[in-house]
N, C-alpha and C positions, 0 to 999 in steps of 0.2 A: 399413509400417505396423505403428509397437509397440510398443505400452504406453507409455501415460502414464508421465512420472518421479512417481523418487517425491516425497512432500511429507514431512521428518525438520522432529521434535520436540524437542529433550535439557529435558528436568527441571533446577531450579537446587536438583542431588543430588547428595551426594557420595556414589559407593557405599559400603555399610561392609563390614568386615570382614565375611570370612564366603563364601558360597556365591553365586553373580549367574546369570543365564538369560538365554538368549539364547531369544525365542521366537516360531519363523519356524511363517506359518499362510498355509495357501494354498486357494483354492477345488478343486472338484476339477471341478468340472462347470468350468473356465474352463479351458481348453487357449488354449497361447502363439498369439499373434496370426501370429507369426515361425515356425514348426510347421508353425501353416495355409496360410498365402501358399506356404509349401514346394511342400509335396503341393499346392495347385491347381496352382503354375507348372508343375512336373511333366506332371502331366497335361494342363494345356495345352498343352506341349509337344508330343507323344504327338500330342493329337491336328491339332494345327496339323499336326506331320509330315503326317499321314495325307489330312487335308486335300489339302494340296498334293499327296500322289501320284494322289489319288482321282481330279483336277482334272488333269492332265495326261497319265492315263491315259485321262478323255474317259468315268472310271463314276461319269454325271452323278446316279445313282439314290444309290450309295456319296456321294457330295463331300456330300449333299442332306442323304441322314442323320446324317451328321459331321458336318454344320453344324451343322443342331438341337441334337448333341446338344452341342460346341461352348457354342451359346448356351445350355444352358439349367445349365449345369456356371460356367459366366460370372457366371449368375444365381444358381444354388446356394451360390452362393461368397461375390457380392457382399451374400442376406440373414445364412450362417451370420457374414460380416465386424458385420457390424454389430450380430445378435445378438451375435458375440465380443464388441465393441465397448462394446455398453449393460453385459452384467455384466460390461466389463474397469472401466467408469466407474464402475460404482456404487457404487467404495471412496473413490471421490472428491468423487461428488459426492451421494451415500445416507448418506454415513457421520458427521453434527454430532456421534448419539448413541457410537457408538465411539471419535470425538475424546472427546469429553466422562467418558467410559468408562474410556478411558487415564488421560490429565486427570486425575483424581479418584481415578484407583488411586494411593496414601502407598506402594506399592511402587514404579511405571513407575517409569525413568528415561530413557528417552527411546522414541521411533519412528520408523520405514521406513515408509510407510506408499503402497501404490504398487498398482495398477491392480486387480494381479491375487493379489497379497500383500505378505502384509504382517511386519516385524519387531520385536522389543520386548525392550527390556533391561527387565529385571526382579528383583528385588528381593525375597527373605521380611521383612518386615517385620518379623509380626508371626505371630498359627500357621494361619496360611488358609497350605494349602499350590497347586503352581502351578497344580494343576487347577481349584478354586474360584477364580484370579484366570480363567482363562481363564476359564469356566464365565460370569465377572460381564459378558466384554466380549462375548460370542457374544447373551447375553441382552440386553446395551444394544444389538445390533447385526445382527439374529438373519438379515435381506433381506439382510449382506455379508459374515458369516461362516457362517452355518449349510451343513453339507456337507465346511466346509475340516476340513483334515488339517491336524496338527499337527507339528515336529521342534523338539524338546527341548536345549538345551545347554548345561551348565556355562560360567561363568568365572569368574576370580580377580574379586578389589578392579580389581584391577591390567590388567585384559583389559577391566572395564566402562570405564575408565574410560578406555583407549582404542577402546573402540566412542562414549561420547561425546567425545572428538573427534576421532576424523572427522567426526564431524555435524557437528557446534555448529557451523562454518560453514556449511551449509544447513538449518540449525534458525530457528522463531521460537521463541525461550525467552519463555515466560513471566514478565514484571514485577509485581512489588505497586504500586502503584502509591507516590509518591510514592518509591521508593526510590528514592537515591544514582549506588548501581551496577547496570547494568545487568549479565548473568549473560552476556550475550553481544555484540561489538563495535554498536554503534548506524551497522546496516548501511542505511544512507539513499543513492540513488546519486542523485550529484551530478548535478543537469539544468545542461542547456549551460554548461557548465565553460567550457569554449577559448575561448566568444562571450559569459559575464561576464566572465573575464577579462580578456581585449582589449579587449575597449570598458573597462574599469578604469584602463589604461595601466598599469601593477607597477610596483612600480622599487625601486632600493636606495633607501633613508633617506626612501621615503614611506610614509602611516600612514593606513591599510583601517579601515574598518567593516565587519565581516561582522553585519551585524544581528540574523540567522534561522543562530541560529549551527547547528544541529541540527551532523548527522555530524563535521560539519569540514570537509568537500568540497571546498567553496567560500575556504576559509581557505588553504586546504592549498597549492591551483591562486598562491592571491597570496604567501604567504610563501616558496613555493617562485623567487616572479619574488623575492624581498628586501624585500620589502614587511613590514612592521609590523603586525601584525590582533590590534582590539579584537572579540568575538566576545560578540554579547548571545542568549542563548535562556533563554524563562519555567521550560521542561520540562528538571529536575533527574539528568536520565538523559544528557538529550542532553548537557549540560553536561558532565556526568562524561565519557563516553564522548573530546569533542570532548576535554580538557586529557590522557587518556589515550593519544589516536591522537597529539597534537603539543607532543605535551610536549620530543622531542626539538629542535625549534625555537625554547627557550627565552626569555629574554625577548621574544623578536620577539611569542609572541602572548601575548593574554592576555584570560583569560574570564572571565565578567561574567555576576553572573542578574538576571533582568528582563523587563519589556516590550520591545521591540522601539522603543514607545511615547515611551517613557521615555529614552530614547537619549542626548539633549540633556546630560540631569540626570547621570547615570548616567557620561561623558565627561569633563564637567565637574569631577564626584568626586575622577575620575583626573587631574586636572590637563592631561584630552585641550580646551585649548576651538576646535579646526576638523579634520576631517580633509582625505587626498589623493580619499576615492575610500566610497563607498555599494553595499552587493550587498546583495538586499533578496530573498532566495524562498523567497517567499509560501506561504499554504499550511500543507497536512500534511505529514506525513515517512509515506512505508516504513514504517519502525519505530513508527508510532503506531499508524498502521493497521488493519498484521500483527500489530499485541500485542490477545487477545481482552477483555484486562480492563482495555484502558484504552478501550474503548465506547466505538471511533468507529467500526467496520463493525457493516451487517448481514445479513455473512455469516459470523459465528462470534460462538458464544452469548459473554456478556457484559452486565457489567456498566451501565449506562446512564447513561454517567458525557460522555467526550466533554473533559474539561480538559487544556487543554493541560499548563495548571501546576495541580499534582494539589491546591495546598494554598490555588487558587480556593475560594470560597463556595458558585456555583452549580454544578449541574452538568444533565445533559438533564436527567435525571427527575424533580428542582426541579421544572423548566418542565412540563413533559409532566401530572406529577402534580398540581400547583399553581396552577398559570398560567388566569387563564379561558379557556375556550372562544376572544373572540374575540383575546383576548394571540397565541391558536396561531398563528391561523388568520394573525395577521400576519404573525407571524414566518416563516410556511411562504411566504408567500408574495409578502415584504421578499425575505426569502434563499435560497429556491431555486426563486423567478421561479413554484412549482406553483399549475398552476392550478385542481384542486382540495382550493385548501386547508383550503378552509370543509367540505370536506366530509368532508373527516377530520380535521380537530380538529372535528366535535363524533362523529362514531367515537371520534377517543382518550375525553373527556370524557364518554361513556357504556361504554366499559369500565374505563376509572379506578376509578369508581364500583363494578365490583363489581369492586377485586381491585387493586392499585398497581400502576402498568406500572414494571421495576426490570429488564427487560434489554432486551437488543438485537433478538434473534428475536421476542420479541412487542411489541412497538414497528414491527420490520418485517411481521409479519405482521399486523396492526391495519392498515398500509397495505394491502396487498396486497388484504384484504379490502372495500377499497371502488377499489380502482382495481388489473384484473387486467394483465396483462405482457401486453404489445406489443415486440414488438424485441426488442432489443438490451437498451438501461438498463432498468434493476431499479425496476417503484416504490417503490422506499425513496427512490432516491439523490436528489434533489431537498430530499428534508422530514431526512436525515439533511444535506446540506451546510447546510441552513439552523439545523437545529437547535446543529451547530457553529455557527456562525457570535454565532449570538446566546448563544450559553455564553462565546467568549472574546471576543466585544466584534467581532472582525477587521475588521471595515471602518473603526467606530470608533480604533481600532487604527491602523489604513493612513492616515488623514487625518490623524492624529499625525505620523507615520513621513517623511509627507512636507514637510508642513509644516517639522516641524524636522531633517529632514533634511537638506532644500536647502540652512535656515543655516550645521548645519554642514561647511558644504564649502569649501577656499579657495576663492578665485579657479581655474576651470581643473575643478572638482577633476571625478567628477563620478559618476553617482547611475545603477546598473541595480537594474532592479525586474526580477520571476520570479511572473507572474503565472500559476493554474489553472484560474480560472475568473472568465464573461463581468463580475459584479458586482467581481472585484478591478482589471480589466483596467481596465472605460469608469469605475473612477475614476480608476489610474492615468494614463491616456490624459490625461481633462480637467484632470486636471494638470501635467501637463504639457504638454496647447497653452494656459494659460489665462498659466503662465509665463514663457512663449516669446514670449507678443505682445507687441509694442510698442508698441500702442495695442490702445483695445474699444471696438470699435461698437454699438450699440441703436437700435436706432428711433425709438424717443422724441427722442431728441438728432439735433442740429441735423449733427452733425459728430460724426466719431470723436476720443475721448479719452486719452492718457495711461495707457496700466499701470500703476499702483502696484507694481504686483506682478509688473512684467518684471526677472526677473531671470537668466533662463537660458535655451540653447538645445536644441533639441530632436536630437537625434543619429540617433534611430534612428525617418526620418519611417512604415515602416510596422515594425510587429516584429518582430527575431528569433525565429524556430521550430527545432526541432529536426530535421535532418534525416535521411534512410532508414535511415543507417549506429544515431543515435543509438534510434530508434522503435525497429530491430528488439534492440537492445540493453534496451533499457528500455521498454517500451509505456508506462508508464502517464506517459511526461511528453513520448505528442500531444496534450496540449492548451497544454503549456504556449509564454509568448509575454514576447521579451522586450523591453524599450520601456530605450532609454538618452536620457539627458538633462545639459549637462555648464552650472555654472554660469562663468558670464560680467561 
């Protein structure tokens, strides 16, 4: 049993000329889990050997005493281990104040925050000394850093830059809303990539539409098969990252900013009348969730935003602070299937009268005050999903994509859609079923009638889901479902 892996964060700052520091802090009360385990294992082995010897010699009294001591040792170790893990995990589960203090400190260039220790890359932008910076961090998170010891080591700007580059690949850098170029790659893990690519039958000369470009993972798989790809995304950061990632494919890759609901119009502007395949990976991407300033997550503090397109006029805070109670309740029930929607909406309206609700954590706390936590799912999960869907009109956009997408396909072209929650999957399933029925039948009709929308056949009678290997590599893919349709 080993300490939890560290969380990395690198600021969008370049080290200034002069002296920089790496500050390493660890708690003097948190011993190494490995050291504890090794010590326990040595004692346990010695007791087991003595117990075996006593049993073989027939010394029942001594064997019983040794067995009791061995049981006591096991209980003691487990108790110490749980206490140690509780202390170790504090730096990951109770460090929100520490995170906020580190990221608000304009001298912090990055950190590696582990379960029993942390390392901070620091430059001194003002007259405050290193001690004052450390004191500020301890004041922000005394339960994490009280009793900690510190090692301070100076480094040059070049060494500081090397530190940043070493940790950047593992970090979630903060992006400003609407920023065109992300500080780090748009690191969204492609979900069901092989399955979706195989289903679309890409090849030389074929033209594909990636309706949800994101980090460009699905597009790259299609490009590797020789196809040309037109990618659409309304997130400027995603467009910039995908454009950079896929620039080596030259004029076979085209990036367009916009909503996938407008895919038909966007392609027609470029002279593309039809395509051989469409991939749509719905929902929210990992970089959007993991960037606190985008305001999608209830696990980290950030502005209550949730816009996939940072230039959209309405954010989640607008709904929460301005919409009538009935509208908020309707949104939570319709898009989040939240049973306590009315109670949550009532509490939101009560709380916003005291002060506007502008941050993710405050909204999450309000929801938790209505819904105590039961089981693994956070009480705010459904409400945050509902607000995100409402802010981005996700279901309305999906309906337009399905209709326009099918009309864009050549005969024999395929449409692959990956969904992540029941509302999306239900909409896709119903649409696919409808356009693949030759006849429609209703109770009030004397006989079935031809379906005027019959234009396709369903390739996947049951949705394709991630295999065990993908689930292990990317737990966020667990709710993904892939459905495929072919135009006839």
